N, C-alpha and C positions, 0 to 999 in steps of 0.2 A: 340287166349293169352293166357298165362304162369299166366296175374299175375292181380289183378285189378279187378271193378267191372261191365265188358264181362267175367272174366276166364271160358275158353272153350268152349266157340266161335270163327266162321271162318269164315270168310270171305274174298272180288278180291283186293289188293294193287293198292289205286290210286295213291295214290303219294308217292314219295322215297326225302329224303329233308337230302342226307347225310351228306354235314355240319355239321347239327342238331344234327347227327343220333336218325334218327326219324321214321317211315310212318304213315304215314294214312290207315286206312282200312275200302271199305265200309261198313256201320251195325255198329261198333264201333261203341265205347269211344263218345256216343253221348249230346252233350250239348247244353240247349234252348237255343236263342240269342236274344233281340228286335229288329227290324227293326222298324225301323220309317215310315212312309209313304212316298211315295217318290212323290206323287202332291196332290193338295187337298185333292180332293176328293176324294182319296183312301184312305182304312184305315192299321193304325198296324200291322203286327202283330207278334204268334213271332210261330222263327222254328227253325229246329232241325236239328244241319248241328256235323260231326265225328268234332272231333280236333285229334294231333299228340300224337302216340303212341314212346315209345322206344322200339330199336329195340331190346333192353333184352327182353320186356315182352314178343319176339313174339317170333312164328320156323314157319315152314316150313312143311307142307303137304307132304309125301311122295304120288307121286300115283298108286304105286303099291300095299301094304301095309296101307296108308293112315293110317297116324299114326303122328306124330309130330314127325319128330326127328331134328337132326343134320346130314348136307351134308357134304361132304371132294368132295376133287378132284381131277379126274384120267389126263395125260397127256395122249390119244391118237391120235397118224398122226400133231404132232404141235400142238392138240385140247383142251381146257382146258376139261371134262364134270366133272360136278356135277352127282354127289352120292350118295344116301344114307349109310348110317353110321349103319341102326336097320334093311335092307335088303340084300344094296348090290346092289344092282336094278338101271342104272344111272337112271334118271328123264331128 
């Protein structure tokens, strides 16, 4: 994460929402939600769940240099390969 309350933290992407330009990341941007009881003898509870984050506030981490960096695309034999802008290696 580049900004917000979870700045500097990392996590795996659970869902991508391309139309809204947002993603949901595991363990980040958690909000508490009151859940009503489903059955009569069951208690209600407060659960924390991840909410969507704008893709402009996150950045991919390079597998080789372990730093957040922008990614470029390089054509190799009619295949698009993602390349790190900092170290230049393929991801």
